[in-house]
N, C-alpha and C positions, 0 to 999 in steps of 0.2 A: 504494500500500500504506500502511496505517496505521503499520506498524512495519517497520523494516529493520535488518539486522545485517551486520557486515562481519567476516570472518575474515582475519587477516593472519599471515604467518609468514616468517621468514627462510629456513626450510627448506621448499622446495616439496614434497618428498615427504611431510612431516608434514601440510602443508596439504591435499594430495590425499587423505591417509588420513583426516583428521578432518572434512573438509567433508561427505561423505555421512552420517557419523554424526550430526553436528549437525543436518543437514537432516532426517534420519529422526526424531530426538528432537523437533524442533519439530512434525513432522507427527503425532506421537502425542499432543500436547497437545489436550485437548478444547476445542473452540471456535476452534481455529486453522484457518483456511481459506485456500486459494490460497497455500500455502507452496511456494516455488520457489527456484531459484538462477539467478544469471547468471554463474556461474563461467566464466572464460576462461583455460584452462590454457596456451594458446599465445598469450599477449598480446604486446604491443609489446616488453617486456623480453626475452622469448625471441628475438624477431627481431633485436634489437639486439646480442645476446651475440656474434654472429659478426663484428661490425664492429670495425675498429681503433679504439683509444681516441681518436685524433686525427681521426676521420672527420667530415666536415661533415654527412653523413647522420645520424650519431649525435647531433650537436648539434641538428639539426632535430627528430629524434625526441624528444629530451629536452624541447625547447620545446613540442612538440605534446602530450606527456604533461602538462606543467604547465597548458597552456591548456585541455585537455580536463577536467582535474580541477577547475579554477576554474569552468568552465562548468557542470559537473555540480553543484557546490555552489550556484551561482546558480539552477539549475533546481530543485533540492530546496528551496531557500529560497522559491521561488515568483516569482522575478523575471520569468519569461517567461509568466506566466499572466495 
């Protein structure tokens, strides 16, 4: 995609409410094509919420999140092309 946007919120309900509105607004803009979303409402954070704070699995999940984020930045920057 030529352009990308990210919506973030500390309130999941607000994010779930506004994401479809923003997506619909982009789709109404003339010239915008292939407008889509990669929303993941049940992501890793949701899965981790039930784990105890001192869980080794929680630590591993946090490390995985950081690694995945860094790799996504490298991909977007073009390091793997």
